[in-house]
Phi, psi and omega in degrees: 000322178297324176297316181301314184295316178299321176293320177299320180297314179297317181294324180289320181292324177289317177302317178296327178297314180299321178291323176299321185286335183221069183295341177297341178300339178295340179295333180292315172291330175298309181295323180294318181292320176297311182297321179295323179293319178297319176298316178299315182293323182291334179265351187307304181293314177298323178293318182294311184284342180279342185094004178291330179240120180230155180244121181056041181234164176289124183301331182297343180299323185293320187290349179248013178247106185296322180297319179299318179304310187299308185293320181295318178299319180300316178299310180299319179296312181302313182297313177293325176302313183297314183297308183299318184296312182287332175288325177295315179302314180294317177302314178304314177297319181297317181296322179299313180299316176300334180266005176094001179275179178242097188285151177239167180299319181301318175307310183296314183293326178291323177293320177293321177295322179295339181255017184307314179307313184290321180295317178295322179291318178294322179296324177298313184296312183288329176295315179300314181296314180296326174292318175296323175296323178295324182290319180298316182299320187286336182298319183217117188304311184278298179301321179298321180294321184290315179294314177301315179299312182295316178295322178295321179295315181298322177300316179298323177296312187292333184251020189301318185257015184300311185298314175298326177295322176296317185287311191277317188253004178050039181280157171285177188295314184283328173294320180294321178296316178301315180296319175299317178293328179287320177295325180283332174293324183275340188225039180289141178187231185243035180300320180293323181295322178295316176302314178291338175300317176295320179303317182298318179288327177295318178303319177298314179298324179292326175297317178297323180296334181280350182302315177307316181295323176297317178295316176305309180297326178294323181290327169088346180278156185296320179299312178302315182292315173306313179291324178297309181296320179300311181299318179300315181299314181300314178301314182294323178297316180299315179299313179302317182297311181299315181301319180296318180295313180299320179291325180287318175304313179297323177299316181297321179294319179296321179297307183304317181290311185289321182275326188250349175071023177239162186263120177299146174300136180091351179257149179269125185295324181294317181292317183293319180298327177285339178282344183226132176256092187296147180250144179280000000 
């Protein structure tokens, strides 16, 4: 476990170095968050009035409302499209940096726009899967959550490298999924542990970010509580943005190493080799 955490720490430092060298890459998770918020707000009322979102109501109501189905699916598609689009832009910039170049925001956006058909198609696939998992979950509160969680995990594993494959290899959704699973079969190891290693350290940072709110509450005055919570909110948002960028940069690095067999700039070959147990 200590070795896994150590590898996670080294991978996070390498990802952070890439981010320090190209701080403009932070704009992509920011734009993604803003766009996702706008999508959520635009669908809020339609989802509520269609019955797709209910308060203190039977979840089975959703499964018998065709209008709710349509609106919920449209929401899933738009939300996934936004996420995949900006993740693709960030991966494209990361790959440019791995090759020794100096990526710009324009480079990332142009790469994502050039992959719009693939991104839209993949968003449609992921929206369909997410929608079906939601239905499974709503069918039975306890069993549905377990089944949906297991299927969701399997889907996450199978599609781990899909976005980098779309960006670099310009593959369609099903070809990208097959390619992702092929890379994993040939280069299976602890890539997910390394990725979760970053998550562990981000979690620790998030705990530290909550300290101002804790101090404000401990002081007890209204002003102290308000200021403490405001500072914590700003810190947590900043941490979330950085975390999203680090995870996507690491994803790109793992793809370059696993698919192309080369060590991305700023990353340690020994650490990457320990994250993958290559098969012959």
